[in-house]
C-alpha positions as protocol buffer text, in pm:
chain_id: "A"
residue {
  index: 1
  type: MET
  ca { x: 0 y: 0 z: 0 }
}
residue {
  index: 2
  type: ARG
  ca { x: 294 y: 233 z: 60 }
}
residue {
  index: 3
  type: VAL
  ca { x: 403 y: 212 z: -303 }
}
residue {
  index: 4
  type: VAL
  ca { x: 54 y: 311 z: -418 }
}
residue {
  index: 5
  type: GLY
  ca { x: 39 y: 606 z: -176 }
}
residue {
  index: 6
  type: LYS
  ca { x: 379 y: 735 z: -289 }
}
residue {
  index: 7
  type: MET
  ca { x: 275 y: 702 z: -652 }
}
residue {
  index: 8
  type: LEU
  ca { x: -40 y: 909 z: -596 }
}
residue {
  index: 9
  type: ARG
  ca { x: 140 y: 1183 z: -401 }
}
residue {
  index: 10
  type: LYS
  ca { x: 419 y: 1229 z: -655 }
}
residue {
  index: 11
  type: THR
  ca { x: 191 y: 1295 z: -953 }
}
residue {
  index: 12
  type: ASN
  ca { x: 7 y: 1623 z: -1008 }
}
residue {
  index: 13
  type: MET
  ca { x: -221 y: 1515 z: -1294 }
}
residue {
  index: 14
  type: LYS
  ca { x: -596 y: 1565 z: -1280 }
}
residue {
  index: 15
  type: VAL
  ca { x: -658 y: 1208 z: -1399 }
}
residue {
  index: 16
  type: ARG
  ca { x: -430 y: 957 z: -1231 }
}
residue {
  index: 17
  type: SER
  ca { x: -382 y: 587 z: -1267 }
}
residue {
  index: 18
  type: PHE
  ca { x: -212 y: 280 z: -1136 }
}
residue {
  index: 19
  type: MET
  ca { x: 0 y: 175 z: -1426 }
}
residue {
  index: 20
  type: GLN
  ca { x: 295 y: -52 z: -1477 }
}
residue {
  index: 21
  type: MET
  ca { x: 458 y: -46 z: -1818 }
}
residue {
  index: 22
  type: PRO
  ca { x: 365 y: -356 z: -2017 }
}
residue {
  index: 23
  type: GLN
  ca { x: 630 y: -617 z: -2083 }
}
residue {
  index: 24
  type: PRO
  ca { x: 636 y: -703 z: -2454 }
}
residue {
  index: 25
  type: THR
  ca { x: 511 y: -1057 z: -2513 }
}
residue {
  index: 26
  type: SER
  ca { x: 319 y: -1173 z: -2818 }
}
residue {
  index: 27
  type: GLU
  ca { x: 80 y: -1391 z: -2615 }
}
residue {
  index: 28
  type: GLN
  ca { x: -35 y: -1124 z: -2373 }
}
residue {
  index: 29
  type: HIS
  ca { x: -362 y: -935 z: -2414 }
}
residue {
  index: 30
  type: TRP
  ca { x: -552 y: -683 z: -2204 }
}
residue {
  index: 31
  type: TYR
  ca { x: -853 y: -814 z: -2013 }
}
residue {
  index: 32
  type: ALA
  ca { x: -1111 y: -644 z: -1793 }
}
residue {
  index: 33
  type: LEU
  ca { x: -1110 y: -796 z: -1446 }
}
residue {
  index: 34
  type: TYR
  ca { x: -1427 y: -752 z: -1243 }
}
residue {
  index: 35
  type: THR
  ca { x: -1355 y: -689 z: -874 }
}
residue {
  index: 36
  type: CYS
  ca { x: -1545 y: -672 z: -549 }
}
residue {
  index: 37
  type: PRO
  ca { x: -1690 y: -326 z: -483 }
}
residue {
  index: 38
  type: ARG
  ca { x: -1425 y: -71 z: -378 }
}
residue {
  index: 39
  type: HIS
  ca { x: -1138 y: -321 z: -409 }
}
residue {
  index: 40
  type: GLU
  ca { x: -990 y: -192 z: -737 }
}
residue {
  index: 41
  type: LYS
  ca { x: -681 y: -23 z: -592 }
}
residue {
  index: 42
  type: ARG
  ca { x: -595 y: -316 z: -365 }
}
residue {
  index: 43
  type: VAL
  ca { x: -642 y: -570 z: -647 }
}
residue {
  index: 44
  type: ALA
  ca { x: -419 y: -357 z: -873 }
}
residue {
  index: 45
  type: GLU
  ca { x: -150 y: -354 z: -608 }
}
residue {
  index: 46
  type: LEU
  ca { x: -168 y: -733 z: -571 }
}
residue {
  index: 47
  type: ILE
  ca { x: -159 y: -784 z: -949 }
}
residue {
  index: 48
  type: GLN
  ca { x: 155 y: -571 z: -974 }
}
residue {
  index: 49
  type: SER
  ca { x: 316 y: -768 z: -693 }
}
residue {
  index: 50
  type: ARG
  ca { x: 268 y: -1080 z: -909 }
}
residue {
  index: 51
  type: SER
  ca { x: 457 y: -909 z: -1198 }
}
residue {
  index: 52
  type: PHE
  ca { x: 154 y: -857 z: -1423 }
}
residue {
  index: 53
  type: SER
  ca { x: 83 y: -525 z: -1591 }
}
residue {
  index: 54
  type: CYS
  ca { x: -237 y: -355 z: -1484 }
}
residue {
  index: 55
  type: PHE
  ca { x: -415 y: -25 z: -1526 }
}
residue {
  index: 56
  type: VAL
  ca { x: -677 y: 144 z: -1306 }
}
residue {
  index: 57
  type: PRO
  ca { x: -771 y: 492 z: -1430 }
}
residue {
  index: 58
  type: LEU
  ca { x: -842 y: 737 z: -1148 }
}
residue {
  index: 59
  type: TYR
  ca { x: -983 y: 1088 z: -1135 }
}
residue {
  index: 60
  type: ARG
  ca { x: -966 y: 1361 z: -873 }
}
residue {
  index: 61
  type: SER
  ca { x: -1283 y: 1465 z: -692 }
}
residue {
  index: 62
  type: VAL
  ca { x: -1356 y: 1711 z: -412 }
}
residue {
  index: 63
  type: ARG
  ca { x: -1563 y: 1570 z: -127 }
}
residue {
  index: 64
  type: ARG
  ca { x: -1727 y: 1788 z: 136 }
}
residue {
  index: 65
  type: TRP
  ca { x: -1801 y: 1703 z: 495 }
}
residue {
  index: 66
  type: LYS
  ca { x: -1943 y: 1928 z: 763 }
}
residue {
  index: 67
  type: ASP
  ca { x: -1605 y: 2038 z: 887 }
}
residue {
  index: 68
  type: ARG
  ca { x: -1376 y: 2011 z: 579 }
}
residue {
  index: 69
  type: ARG
  ca { x: -1326 y: 1963 z: 209 }
}
residue {
  index: 70
  type: LYS
  ca { x: -1082 y: 1710 z: 70 }
}
residue {
  index: 71
  type: GLU
  ca { x: -960 y: 1606 z: -274 }
}
residue {
  index: 72
  type: ILE
  ca { x: -958 y: 1230 z: -319 }
}
residue {
  index: 73
  type: ASP
  ca { x: -875 y: 990 z: -601 }
}
residue {
  index: 74
  type: LEU
  ca { x: -1168 y: 781 z: -722 }
}
residue {
  index: 75
  type: VAL
  ca { x: -1178 y: 498 z: -974 }
}
residue {
  index: 76
  type: LEU
  ca { x: -1299 y: 607 z: -1318 }
}
residue {
  index: 77
  type: PHE
  ca { x: -1455 y: 266 z: -1395 }
}
residue {
  index: 78
  type: PRO
  ca { x: -1581 y: 131 z: -1059 }
}
residue {
  index: 79
  type: GLY
  ca { x: -1548 y: -244 z: -1027 }
}
residue {
  index: 80
  type: TYR
  ca { x: -1291 y: -295 z: -1302 }
}
residue {
  index: 81
  type: VAL
  ca { x: -915 y: -336 z: -1329 }
}
residue {
  index: 82
  type: PHE
  ca { x: -749 y: -379 z: -1667 }
}
residue {
  index: 83
  type: VAL
  ca { x: -480 y: -648 z: -1660 }
}
residue {
  index: 84
  type: GLN
  ca { x: -235 y: -758 z: -1928 }
}
residue {
  index: 85
  type: MET
  ca { x: -156 y: -1128 z: -1920 }
}
residue {
  index: 86
  type: ALA
  ca { x: -142 y: -1451 z: -2112 }
}
residue {
  index: 87
  type: LEU
  ca { x: -472 y: -1635 z: -2081 }
}
residue {
  index: 88
  type: GLU
  ca { x: -295 y: -1942 z: -1939 }
}
residue {
  index: 89
  type: LYS
  ca { x: -206 y: -1736 z: -1629 }
}
residue {
  index: 90
  type: LYS
  ca { x: -560 y: -1624 z: -1548 }
}
residue {
  index: 91
  type: SER
  ca { x: -581 y: -1852 z: -1243 }
}
residue {
  index: 92
  type: GLN
  ca { x: -295 y: -1657 z: -1080 }
}
residue {
  index: 93
  type: VAL
  ca { x: -498 y: -1337 z: -1113 }
}
residue {
  index: 94
  type: LEU
  ca { x: -839 y: -1480 z: -1026 }
}
residue {
  index: 95
  type: GLN
  ca { x: -721 y: -1628 z: -696 }
}
residue {
  index: 96
  type: LEU
  ca { x: -625 y: -1284 z: -562 }
}
residue {
  index: 97
  type: PRO
  ca { x: -844 y: -1150 z: -281 }
}
residue {
  index: 98
  type: GLY
  ca { x: -1100 y: -911 z: -428 }
}
residue {
  index: 99
  type: ALA
  ca { x: -1080 y: -1046 z: -785 }
}
residue {
  index: 100
  type: VAL
  ca { x: -1412 y: -1189 z: -903 }
}
residue {
  index: 101
  type: ARG
  ca { x: -1389 y: -1286 z: -1271 }
}
residue {
  index: 102
  type: LEU
  ca { x: -1272 y: -1178 z: -1614 }
}
residue {
  index: 103
  type: VAL
  ca { x: -1530 y: -1019 z: -1841 }
}
residue {
  index: 104
  type: SER
  ca { x: -1632 y: -1304 z: -2071 }
}
residue {
  index: 105
  type: PHE
  ca { x: -1859 y: -1384 z: -2363 }
}
residue {
  index: 106
  type: ASN
  ca { x: -1982 y: -1741 z: -2418 }
}
residue {
  index: 107
  type: GLY
  ca { x: -1755 y: -1859 z: -2136 }
}
residue {
  index: 108
  type: GLN
  ca { x: -1437 y: -1720 z: -2296 }
}
residue {
  index: 109
  type: PRO
  ca { x: -1256 y: -1415 z: -2152 }
}
residue {
  index: 110
  type: ALA
  ca { x: -1289 y: -1125 z: -2395 }
}
residue {
  index: 111
  type: ALA
  ca { x: -968 y: -943 z: -2480 }
}
residue {
  index: 112
  type: LEU
  ca { x: -972 y: -565 z: -2506 }
}
residue {
  index: 113
  type: SER
  ca { x: -796 y: -403 z: -2798 }
}
residue {
  index: 114
  type: ALA
  ca { x: -452 y: -272 z: -2706 }
}
residue {
  index: 115
  type: SER
  ca { x: -538 y: 60 z: -2874 }
}
residue {
  index: 116
  type: GLU
  ca { x: -830 y: 119 z: -2633 }
}
residue {
  index: 117
  type: ILE
  ca { x: -609 y: 70 z: -2328 }
}
residue {
  index: 118
  type: GLU
  ca { x: -330 y: 278 z: -2480 }
}
residue {
  index: 119
  type: THR
  ca { x: -579 y: 555 z: -2548 }
}
residue {
  index: 120
  type: LEU
  ca { x: -699 y: 546 z: -2189 }
}
residue {
  index: 121
  type: GLN
  ca { x: -344 y: 544 z: -2049 }
}
residue {
  index: 122
  type: HIS
  ca { x: -199 y: 824 z: -2255 }
}
residue {
  index: 123
  type: ARG
  ca { x: -486 y: 1052 z: -2342 }
}
residue {
  index: 124
  type: LEU
  ca { x: -671 y: 1059 z: -2012 }
}
residue {
  index: 125
  type: SER
  ca { x: -353 y: 1156 z: -1829 }
}
residue {
  index: 126
  type: SER
  ca { x: -335 y: 1478 z: -2033 }
}
residue {
  index: 127
  type: VAL
  ca { x: -700 y: 1577 z: -1987 }
}
residue {
  index: 128
  type: ASP
  ca { x: -791 y: 1836 z: -1724 }
}
residue {
  index: 129
  type: LYS
  ca { x: -1136 y: 1715 z: -1638 }
}
residue {
  index: 130
  type: ALA
  ca { x: -1262 y: 1362 z: -1688 }
}
residue {
  index: 131
  type: GLU
  ca { x: -1523 y: 1183 z: -1482 }
}
residue {
  index: 132
  type: PRO
  ca { x: -1746 y: 876 z: -1504 }
}
residue {
  index: 133
  type: HIS
  ca { x: -2066 y: 903 z: -1701 }
}
residue {
  index: 134
  type: PRO
  ca { x: -2362 y: 666 z: -1745 }
}
residue {
  index: 135
  type: TYR
  ca { x: -2312 y: 438 z: -2047 }
}
residue {
  index: 136
  type: LEU
  ca { x: -2445 y: 589 z: -2369 }
}
residue {
  index: 137
  type: CYS
  ca { x: -2499 y: 408 z: -2698 }
}
residue {
  index: 138
  type: SER
  ca { x: -2711 y: 661 z: -2884 }
}
residue {
  index: 139
  type: GLY
  ca { x: -2691 y: 1034 z: -2939 }
}
residue {
  index: 140
  type: ARG
  ca { x: -2520 y: 1284 z: -3166 }
}
residue {
  index: 141
  type: ARG
  ca { x: -2183 y: 1131 z: -3260 }
}
residue {
  index: 142
  type: VAL
  ca { x: -1890 y: 1368 z: -3301 }
}
residue {
  index: 143
  type: ARG
  ca { x: -1517 y: 1345 z: -3370 }
}
residue {
  index: 144
  type: VAL
  ca { x: -1262 y: 1553 z: -3179 }
}
residue {
  index: 145
  type: ARG
  ca { x: -1042 y: 1756 z: -3418 }
}
residue {
  index: 146
  type: ARG
  ca { x: -788 y: 1904 z: -3174 }
}
residue {
  index: 147
  type: GLY
  ca { x: -660 y: 1851 z: -2825 }
}
residue {
  index: 148
  type: ALA
  ca { x: -572 y: 1550 z: -2613 }
}
residue {
  index: 149
  type: MET
  ca { x: -859 y: 1342 z: -2750 }
}
residue {
  index: 150
  type: GLU
  ca { x: -791 y: 1423 z: -3117 }
}
residue {
  index: 151
  type: GLY
  ca { x: -930 y: 1165 z: -3358 }
}
residue {
  index: 152
  type: LEU
  ca { x: -1159 y: 989 z: -3110 }
}
residue {
  index: 153
  type: GLU
  ca { x: -1532 y: 958 z: -3163 }
}
residue {
  index: 154
  type: GLY
  ca { x: -1792 y: 998 z: -2892 }
}
residue {
  index: 155
  type: ILE
  ca { x: -2135 y: 1132 z: -2811 }
}
residue {
  index: 156
  type: VAL
  ca { x: -2178 y: 1501 z: -2733 }
}
residue {
  index: 157
  type: VAL
  ca { x: -2357 y: 1601 z: -2413 }
}
residue {
  index: 158
  type: ARG
  ca { x: -2425 y: 1951 z: -2288 }
}
residue {
  index: 159
  type: ARG
  ca { x: -2404 y: 2028 z: -1918 }
}
residue {
  index: 160
  type: LYS
  ca { x: -2486 y: 2380 z: -1810 }
}
residue {
  index: 161
  type: GLU
  ca { x: -2258 y: 2600 z: -2021 }
}
residue {
  index: 162
  type: SER
  ca { x: -1997 y: 2337 z: -2101 }
}
residue {
  index: 163
  type: CYS
  ca { x: -1971 y: 2082 z: -2377 }
}
residue {
  index: 164
  type: ARG
  ca { x: -1868 y: 1727 z: -2294 }
}
residue {
  index: 165
  type: VAL
  ca { x: -1794 y: 1430 z: -2512 }
}
residue {
  index: 166
  type: VAL
  ca { x: -1875 y: 1086 z: -2374 }
}
residue {
  index: 167
  type: PHE
  ca { x: -1638 y: 807 z: -2477 }
}
residue {
  index: 168
  type: SER
  ca { x: -1759 y: 451 z: -2414 }
}
residue {
  index: 169
  type: ILE
  ca { x: -1592 y: 114 z: -2370 }
}
residue {
  index: 170
  type: ASP
  ca { x: -1851 y: -124 z: -2507 }
}
residue {
  index: 171
  type: LEU
  ca { x: -1701 y: -440 z: -2355 }
}
residue {
  index: 172
  type: ILE
  ca { x: -1765 y: -328 z: -1997 }
}
residue {
  index: 173
  type: MET
  ca { x: -2050 y: -89 z: -2082 }
}
residue {
  index: 174
  type: ARG
  ca { x: -1886 y: 206 z: -1905 }
}
residue {
  index: 175
  type: SER
  ca { x: -1832 y: 561 z: -2021 }
}
residue {
  index: 176
  type: VAL
  ca { x: -1615 y: 859 z: -1938 }
}
residue {
  index: 177
  type: ALA
  ca { x: -1709 y: 1222 z: -2000 }
}
residue {
  index: 178
  type: VAL
  ca { x: -1438 y: 1469 z: -2101 }
}
residue {
  index: 179
  type: GLU
  ca { x: -1488 y: 1844 z: -2122 }
}
residue {
  index: 180
  type: VAL
  ca { x: -1386 y: 1980 z: -2464 }
}
residue {
  index: 181
  type: ASP
  ca { x: -1416 y: 2305 z: -2652 }
}
residue {
  index: 182
  type: GLU
  ca { x: -1713 y: 2301 z: -2888 }
}
residue {
  index: 183
  type: ALA
  ca { x: -1500 y: 2447 z: -3168 }
}
residue {
  index: 184
  type: ASP
  ca { x: -1282 y: 2134 z: -3163 }
}
residue {
  index: 185
  type: LEU
  ca { x: -1571 y: 1905 z: -3263 }
}
residue {
  index: 186
  type: GLU
  ca { x: -1699 y: 1791 z: -3602 }
}
residue {
  index: 187
  type: PRO
  ca { x: -1985 y: 1556 z: -3694 }
}
residue {
  index: 188
  type: ALA
  ca { x: -1880 y: 1192 z: -3724 }
}
């Protein structure tokens, strides 16, 4: 737990993550691991201790109590940890405390595309404001022309006076909303 705490304190990004650089192996793929509620950070720490690569995107949120306000790091996709491994080693990951199962279809674990995870790792770290959003599958589709999310397609949502684009990961049916300038959007 100390390693995780040091990692969070050293970074000043708005969107943070647990991330260990992937080790190049042709057999390894990214999988979405479903965890017990509020166990994502602990499971990520245990996965890293077993020398697997994992990724848990986090975002910064201000919480208010009666006597104080505090900024805390929350998980962007609650209940999920992304892990890179060879499928033969899944039992080593699934026996960890807090790990429930891999996201599967027809009984087979479904691999995420490496480009989706790479996009999450690199682009979300350079975004000022990202937060979870209810999963969307319909709406006005747009493409981002400039900025950290350049080239990605999502669904535009207006909130008060700001414009947000919702990007979805269909495999886990979760979305993330990112605030963008309306001038940087074009119809998809």
